[in-house]
C-alpha positions in Angstrom: 121.9 94.3 98.2 119.5 91.6 99.6 116.8 90.4 97.2 117.0 90.3 93.5 116.3 92.8 90.8 113.3 90.7 89.7 111.5 91.0 93.0 108.8 93.6 93.1 109.3 96.2 95.8 106.9 98.8 97.1 108.2 101.9 98.6 106.6 103.8 101.5 105.4 106.7 99.3 103.5 104.2 97.1 101.8 102.5 100.0 98.8 104.7 100.9 97.0 102.0 103.0 97.8 101.0 106.5 98.1 97.3 107.2 95.1 96.1 109.1 97.1 93.7 111.1 100.9 93.7 111.4 102.7 90.5 110.5 103.9 88.2 113.3 107.6 88.8 113.7 110.1 87.0 116.0 113.4 88.0 117.5 115.4 86.8 114.5 113.2 88.9 112.2 113.9 92.0 114.3 117.6 91.2 114.2 117.5 91.1 110.4 115.6 94.4 110.3 118.1 96.0 112.7 121.1 94.7 110.7 119.6 95.8 107.3 118.8 99.3 108.7 122.4 99.6 109.8 123.7 98.4 106.4 121.2 97.6 103.7 124.1 96.9 101.2 125.5 93.9 103.1 125.3 90.6 101.3 122.9 87.9 102.4 125.9 85.8 103.3 127.3 88.6 105.6 123.8 89.1 107.1 123.6 85.4 107.8 126.9 85.5 109.7 125.7 88.5 111.7 122.4 86.9 112.6 123.8 83.4 113.1 121.7 81.5 110.6 122.6 79.7 107.4 122.6 81.8 104.2 119.5 79.8 102.9 117.5 80.5 106.1 118.5 84.1 106.1 117.6 84.5 102.4 114.2 82.9 103.1 113.6 85.2 106.0 114.5 88.4 104.1 112.3 87.4 101.2 109.4 86.7 103.6 109.9 90.1 105.2 109.8 91.7 101.7 106.7 89.6 100.6 104.9 90.8 103.8 106.0 94.4 103.0 107.8 94.7 106.3 110.8 95.6 104.2 109.5 98.1 101.6 112.8 98.7 99.7 116.5 99.6 99.8 117.9 103.0 99.2 120.9 105.2 99.4 120.9 107.8 102.1 122.0 111.1 100.6 123.2 114.2 102.5 120.8 116.9 101.1 123.2 119.7 101.8 125.9 118.1 99.6 123.5 118.0 96.7 122.3 121.6 97.2 119.2 121.0 99.3 120.3 122.2 102.7 117.3 124.5 103.6 114.9 122.3 105.5 111.5 123.2 106.7 108.2 121.7 107.9 105.1 123.4 106.3 101.8 122.9 108.0 99.0 123.2 105.4 95.4 124.0 106.3 92.8 124.1 103.6 89.9 126.4 103.7 87.9 123.4 102.4 88.7 119.9 103.5 87.0 118.4 100.6 88.8 115.6 98.8 89.2 117.8 95.7 90.9 120.6 97.7 93.2 118.2 99.5 94.1 116.5 96.2 94.9 119.8 94.6 97.3 120.8 97.4 98.9 117.3 97.2 99.4 117.8 93.5 101.2 121.1 94.0 103.3 119.5 96.7 104.1 116.3 94.7 105.2 118.4 91.6 107.6 120.6 93.6 111.2 119.2 93.7 111.8 120.4 97.2 109.0 118.4 98.9 110.4 115.2 100.3 107.4 113.9 102.3 103.7 114.6 102.5 101.9 113.7 105.7 98.1 113.8 105.7 97.2 114.6 109.3 94.2 115.0 111.7 94.1 118.0 114.0 95.0 121.7 113.4 96.5 120.9 109.9 95.3 118.9 107.0 98.9 118.1 105.9 102.5 118.6 106.9 105.2 118.8 104.3 108.8 118.0 104.9 110.8 120.2 102.5 114.5 120.3 101.5 114.9 123.4 99.4 118.0 124.8 97.6 117.6 128.1 99.4 115.1 130.4 101.1 113.9 131.8 97.7 112.8 128.3 96.6 111.1 127.7 99.9 109.3 131.0 99.7 108.2 130.2 96.1 106.7 126.9 97.3 104.9 128.6 100.2 103.5 131.2 97.8 102.3 128.4 95.4 100.6 126.6 98.3 99.2 129.9 99.6 97.0 130.1 96.5 95.0 127.1 97.8 95.5 127.0 101.6 96.9 128.6 104.7 100.5 127.6 105.6 102.6 127.8 108.7 106.4 127.2 108.1 108.9 126.1 110.7 112.6 125.9 109.7 114.4 122.7 110.7 117.7 123.2 112.4 118.5 119.5 112.9 117.0 116.3 111.5 117.8 112.9 112.8 116.2 109.7 111.8 116.0 106.8 114.2 115.8 103.2 112.9 112.5 101.4 113.4 112.6 99.4 116.7 110.4 96.6 117.9 
């Protein structure tokens, strides 16, 4: 895996602030990003061959992308169904009160529930949207009931979920 164990990495769920100005990236940076999204486990030497740079130059570029927090981390992609989490849903959450305290309470319930994979704070009809991978409908229903003590919910079952790589 690129980088070293000593390097400090921030992950998307830890980074609550949006960058005020994106870093300036060139075509080689985008090639590195694309290659790492396709295979984040490839060695820096292999990545250097793919990109057409020396290993030292590639390493410096990857470290720069990590330092700029363009690359937030490296992770294994797991099939949720194969680990017993095949029931997917999006839950729109609307609080009766949009005070910070009410929103934080709902977030706490969501963060503590093992089925909640992502929490999106939104503007518009909903205060938050939760992406959920539950073990079954009973677990999903229990989560909706827990949230229902604090807010209104609207649940949509996900029949297919595809993730596209980030593109320039």
